[in-house]
C-alpha positions as CSV (number, residue, x, y, z in Angstrom):
1,M,44.9,18.6,21.8
2,R,42.2,18.7,24.4
3,N,40.9,22.1,23.2
4,S,40.6,20.8,19.6
5,L,38.5,17.9,20.9
6,I,36.2,20.3,22.6
7,I,35.9,22.6,19.6
8,F,35.3,19.5,17.3
9,A,32.6,18.2,19.7
10,M,30.9,21.6,19.7
11,L,31.0,21.7,15.8
12,I,29.4,18.3,15.7
13,S,26.6,19.2,18.0
14,L,26.1,22.5,16.2
15,T,25.9,20.7,12.8
16,A,23.4,18.2,14.2
17,T,21.2,21.0,15.5
18,L,21.3,23.0,12.2
19,T,20.5,19.8,10.1
20,S,17.5,18.7,12.0
21,K,14.5,18.6,9.6
22,R,11.6,19.1,12.0
23,V,10.6,22.3,13.6
24,A,9.2,22.2,17.0
25,Y,5.4,21.5,17.3
26,K,3.3,24.4,18.3
27,P,0.2,23.4,20.1
28,V,-3.0,24.5,18.3
29,A,-5.5,26.5,20.4
30,P,-8.8,24.6,21.2
31,V,-12.0,25.9,19.6
32,I,-14.9,26.4,22.2
33,S,-18.7,26.6,21.1
34,N,-21.9,26.0,23.1
35,G,-19.8,24.7,26.2
36,I,-18.0,22.1,24.1
37,R,-14.2,22.5,23.6
38,Y,-12.7,20.8,20.4
39,E,-9.1,20.1,20.8
40,A,-6.5,18.4,18.7
41,P,-3.8,16.8,21.0
42,P,-0.3,16.3,19.8
43,F,-0.7,12.5,20.1
44,P,-2.4,10.5,18.7
45,L,-1.8,12.3,15.4
46,G,-4.9,13.5,13.5
47,V,-7.3,13.0,16.4
48,L,-10.1,15.5,17.3
49,I,-11.5,15.4,20.8
50,A,-14.8,17.0,22.0
51,V,-14.8,17.8,25.7
52,D,-17.4,19.4,27.9
53,D,-15.9,22.6,28.9
54,K,-17.4,22.7,32.5
55,S,-17.0,19.1,33.6
56,R,-13.8,18.4,31.5
57,K,-15.5,15.1,30.4
58,E,-14.6,13.8,27.0
59,L,-17.7,13.5,24.9
60,W,-16.4,11.8,21.8
61,R,-13.2,11.6,19.7
62,I,-12.7,10.8,16.0
63,H,-9.7,10.3,13.7
64,V,-9.7,13.1,11.1
65,Y,-6.6,11.7,9.3
66,H,-4.1,8.9,9.8
67,V,-0.3,9.4,9.4
68,K,1.5,6.3,7.9
69,I,4.9,5.9,9.5
70,I,7.4,4.4,7.2
71,K,9.8,2.1,8.8
72,G,13.5,2.9,8.4
73,L,12.8,6.7,8.3
74,E,12.9,9.0,11.4
75,R,9.4,9.0,12.9
76,D,9.3,12.6,14.1
77,V,10.0,13.9,10.5
78,Q,6.9,11.9,9.3
79,W,4.6,13.4,12.0
80,R,1.8,15.7,10.8
81,H,0.2,17.6,13.6
82,V,-2.9,19.8,13.4
83,K,-1.6,23.3,13.0
84,K,-5.0,25.2,12.6
85,M,-8.7,24.8,13.5
86,S,-11.7,27.1,12.8
87,L,-15.4,26.7,13.4
88,K,-18.2,28.1,11.2
89,G,-21.6,26.9,12.2
90,D,-21.4,23.0,12.5
91,I,-18.4,22.7,10.3
92,L,-14.9,22.6,12.0
93,T,-12.0,23.1,9.6
94,V,-8.8,21.3,10.4
95,I,-5.5,22.0,8.7
96,N,-2.4,19.8,9.4
97,E,1.3,20.6,8.9
98,K,1.3,19.2,5.4
99,D,-1.5,21.8,4.7
100,F,-4.1,19.1,4.0
101,V,-7.5,20.5,4.7
102,Y,-10.4,18.6,6.3
103,E,-13.9,19.6,7.3
104,V,-15.6,17.9,10.3
105,N,-19.3,18.1,10.8
106,I,-19.5,18.3,14.7
107,K,-23.1,17.1,14.7
108,T,-22.7,14.1,12.4
109,K,-19.0,13.5,13.0
110,Q,-18.5,13.1,9.3
111,V,-15.1,14.1,7.8
112,K,-14.8,15.6,4.4
113,V,-11.4,15.8,2.7
114,L,-11.0,19.1,0.9
115,K,-7.2,18.8,0.2
116,G,-5.0,15.8,0.9
117,K,-6.0,12.3,1.9
118,R,-7.1,10.5,5.1
119,N,-5.0,7.1,4.6
120,F,-7.5,4.9,6.4
121,D,-8.4,1.2,6.0
122,W,-11.9,0.9,7.4
123,C,-13.9,-2.0,8.7
124,D,-17.0,-2.7,10.8
125,S,-16.6,-3.1,14.4
126,L,-18.4,-5.5,16.6
127,D,-21.2,-3.0,17.6
128,G,-21.8,-2.1,13.9
129,R,-19.9,1.3,13.8
130,R,-17.3,2.1,11.3
131,E,-13.9,1.9,12.8
132,I,-10.3,2.1,11.8
133,V,-8.5,-1.1,11.1
134,H,-5.6,0.0,13.3
135,C,-7.8,0.3,16.5
136,K,-7.5,-2.3,19.2
137,N,-10.2,-4.9,19.8
138,V,-11.7,-4.7,16.4
139,K,-12.2,-7.8,14.5
140,Y,-12.2,-7.5,10.7
141,E,-11.8,-9.4,7.4
142,K,-10.0,-7.8,4.6
143,K,-11.7,-8.2,1.3
144,K,-9.5,-10.3,-1.1
145,Q,-8.8,-8.5,-4.3
146,P,-8.8,-10.7,-7.4
147,M,-5.2,-11.0,-8.7
148,K,-4.6,-9.6,-12.1
149,K,-2.8,-12.0,-14.5
150,K,0.4,-10.5,-16.0
151,Q,0.5,-10.3,-19.7
152,P,3.6,-12.0,-21.0
153,E,6.1,-9.5,-22.2
154,K,7.2,-9.7,-25.8
155,D,10.9,-10.4,-26.2
156,S,12.5,-7.7,-28.3
157,G,15.9,-9.5,-28.4
158,S,17.8,-6.9,-26.4
159,A,17.2,-4.5,-23.5
160,C,17.1,-1.4,-25.8
161,G,14.4,-2.9,-28.2
162,L,16.8,-3.5,-31.0
163,S,16.9,-6.9,-32.5
164,F,20.2,-8.4,-33.6
165,I,20.7,-10.8,-36.5
């Protein structure tokens, strides 16, 4: 009886391992240019950080993309880490695990979406810069969208569209 319980427990743990849906995250190598290292940390997701290579001081950071986490689903399955970065001139190309492609101009810090989406709600921060709504200490007002009036549906007499006499 005891041996069968041990075998059963081993089968359960093996099944859980085989059915996991997320592959382990592989850190992306930083890109270094003109003494500045551009890195994409595993968390927060979708963030690009510029660091002075000598002093290790952070120069700036931007959100390239935002990952919306849906409540009720496993969080780690929804994560989309950066999987590849490459630099040509002033353009840093960032590709995430969903194969969405973004170009970041490292001089102007502008993000261009080549494939995929960014999923951001934007607002103006207190100092006049554009910030992400989800950032702390940012006051914002959401613009109210005018509500569309629903058109009354025509009653066809039945659910399948046939009328009965």
